[in-house]
N, C-alpha and C positions, 0 to 999 in steps of 0.2 A: 370579365371573365372571361374565357379559351376557350379553345375550341378545345374536342375532343374527338380523338379514332375509336371511334363504336363498332363491335357485332350485336347490336341485341336485340338478335334469336337466332335459335341454335339447341337445336336438336342434341342429348344423352341414348346412350345407348336401355336407355332407360324406356323412349320412344319408342314406340314400333318397329315403326317407320325408317327409322336410324338407320345407320351403323356398328357394328357391335363395337366396333373402334374404336368410337365415341367415348373415350372413356370419358369423365373430370381435368383427372391428368394429362392424356392427347390436346383432351380440347385448352382447356389454359395455354397448354406448353406448345401448340399452334400458337397462334395468343396473342402470346409470347411473344413468339422468330416469326410474325406479321409486325409487329409494328402497337399493335389495339393497344387500346387506352383500359377500353370497359368490354366487355361482356356481360351477354346474362346465358339464363338454363336458362330452360325453356321448353321444357318437352309436354309433350298435354299431357294435358290434366291431374300435372303431378310434378311435385315439386322436387319431391327426395334425391335427387343427386345433389340440389342443388349447395349443401349444409359440405361435400364431401368436395366440389371444384371449388369449396372457400379454404377449406383450409387447405388445396392446395395450392393456390392462389398467395395463400397466408406463405407457405414452406418456399414457396420459389422466389416474393418476395427475402425472406433473411438469405435464402442463397448466390442472389443478384443483384438484390436493393435495392428489384423496381421490380414489379408484375400487374397482367392486368388485372385491375379492378371488377372480381365477380359481384352482377347485381340477381337475385335470385329472385325467377319465374316460369308463368309456365303461361300454357297458352289454351285454350277455355274457345270454345264453339255455342255459341247464346241458339235460345226457342229459337231466332231468328235467322238461321243455318248459316250463320257471318261467326270467323276468328278474329278473337281477341290480343294482345297483349297483356299480360297482365302483368308486372312490375313489380316486388316488391322491399320493401328498408332495410327489410334482415327475414331470415331463414323462419326464424319464430311464425310470424306472420303469413309469408306464406305455404306455410304449414298449419297455422290456424284457415286458410282461408280453401287447400285442396279439404282438407277435416270438411266444412261449411259446398264444397263444390260436387262433393262424393258421394252427398247427401239427393242433390238434384241432378245425377242421372246413368241409365240402367245400368246395369249391372252384367254384362254380358264376358263371359266366357273367353281371353284370350285361344286363340287356334295358332300356335310359334309357327304351324307348317303353314301359312296362309297369309299372315301380318309381321310375326317377327318374331321375340325375345324382345320381357321389359325387364331390363335390367335396375336390381337398384348395390350402389357401388360405395365405399366406405375411398379413404383418399388414396391409396394406394390402388386402386383401381383395381377392389378386387372387387367378384359377386357377394352380396353377401344377400340380397335377395332375388325373389324372380316375381314380378308380381302378374296374379290370377285372373283378374277382372279386364278387360280391354280395354286399354282409356284413351282411341281415337275413338269414341263415340259422342253426342251429339248432347240437348239438358232440357227439363225444360224450366230454368229460369232465363226470365229478358232481357234482351241491353240493358232495362233500366234499374231493372235488380241488380245486375250484376257494378252498374257503375257508381252505384246507392250502394253497394256491400263495395266494391277495391276501396269508394272513401274514405270508407268507415276506419279503411283499415292503411290509411294513412300510401297506397299504392295506385300507381300509374295505367290507368284503364288508355289503350291503343289502339283502334279497330287496325286486324294485320295486314296486310299485302290488298291493299284498297282499288290495284292496280287489277288484279287474278280476280277472272271473268266465272269463280268459285272461289264458294268459301272463304268472300269480301264483301265488307258491310255494302259497296254500290252494284257490286254480283246481282245479291240478294232486295234487295231494299233501294236500287237508281241511282241513287247517294245519299248522301251524311243524312240524317232529316233533325230536323229543330231538335228533337226529344230528345239524340245524344248531345249533348252538353261541351262534353272536352273537344281542344280545337290542335289533334295532336295524331297526327293519321302519318300510318308507317305503306310503304314502298316495295314494291320489290326490286330488286337492282338488276335487274333487263328494265325497269321503267325512261317510262320518258319523257320528264314530268310534263316539259312542254305542246305535248302529243296529248297527253294526258285532261289538261288542262285545257285542250283545247274542245273536249268533247264536251268535259265535265269545270266547264270556267267557273258555276256556284265555290269551288273550292282551292280556286287560288286563292284566298286572304288564310289559306288555314297551315299550318306549323307543318313536318312533312319527316322522317326518317326512313332514312334505310337500310333495306337487315338481310344479311342475305340463305337468311332462313335453314341454313343449314347443315343436313343429316348425318356428312362427310366430312370426312379431316380434309381433303379437300377444297369444298364447301366455303370457306371459314374466313370470312373476308379478309384480301391482300392485297391492299392499305387500308381498309375497313374504310369507312365511311366520316363525315366529319361530325361535328353536331357542336354550336354553337353553345356554351349556355350559360350563365351569371354568375359561377363558383369558381374555386380559386381551385389550379388544375397540381398540385403537392396531392406529396407521400403520405398526404393524413389521408386527402379524401375517402371519406366510408358510403357502404346504399344510403347514409340515408340521407346520406346531405347531396347526391345525384338525381333519385329517385322524388323529393322537394323541389328540385331545381326540375326536375320533369314533367309533377304537376300544377306547374306555379304556370310550363309555355303549354300545357294544356287549357292552361282559364283561357289566359287571351289568345 
């Protein structure tokens, strides 16, 4: 059993709503400076910058002896109108899911002047591609379909920022429905959990993570949010082990 200092929800320059200096290298470096053990890159509807962030972490570990573990992730919007964090055991599974997810959402051309750039980057923080179709869209995939697909891929499914008044499961459905089998929820960094539980006493028995939902570098959690998991905290920890521990927590 160990306590991990985490920030499992942050957006790179691939998300149109994020700042362009949210490059893979900058994000990993800022997390390192803030003393984080684990981070997740969770862009809207795409995981194309996750591999670069993983490589940046590996390089930093060789240079400094340690670096934040990077979890490949994605933030998606289900047909019911709320956001879910998807955290994957590796980049390959994340890209496989992205292909599935792209088939379930509309193709709308991005208007950079309104929504912002969508930069795919390499581990040198160089732009290698700019995605044409807007990533911050909904889908026709239900929450039940999403949960089943992520479970099939060995990924964790976590309803995002459930304390918020928009794009949250609680805002959309009033609570966490019985049909949603996961017992792990995310709240925003400004959430006062005792006050939230007063409004939603039925949710006191769930497990919670807190994240920054960073869209710019100063927003990345400092000093991070503590998460207790029944796994070893050592230099050999990998994304698969960490995500499996989250999946176990989801089921409790």
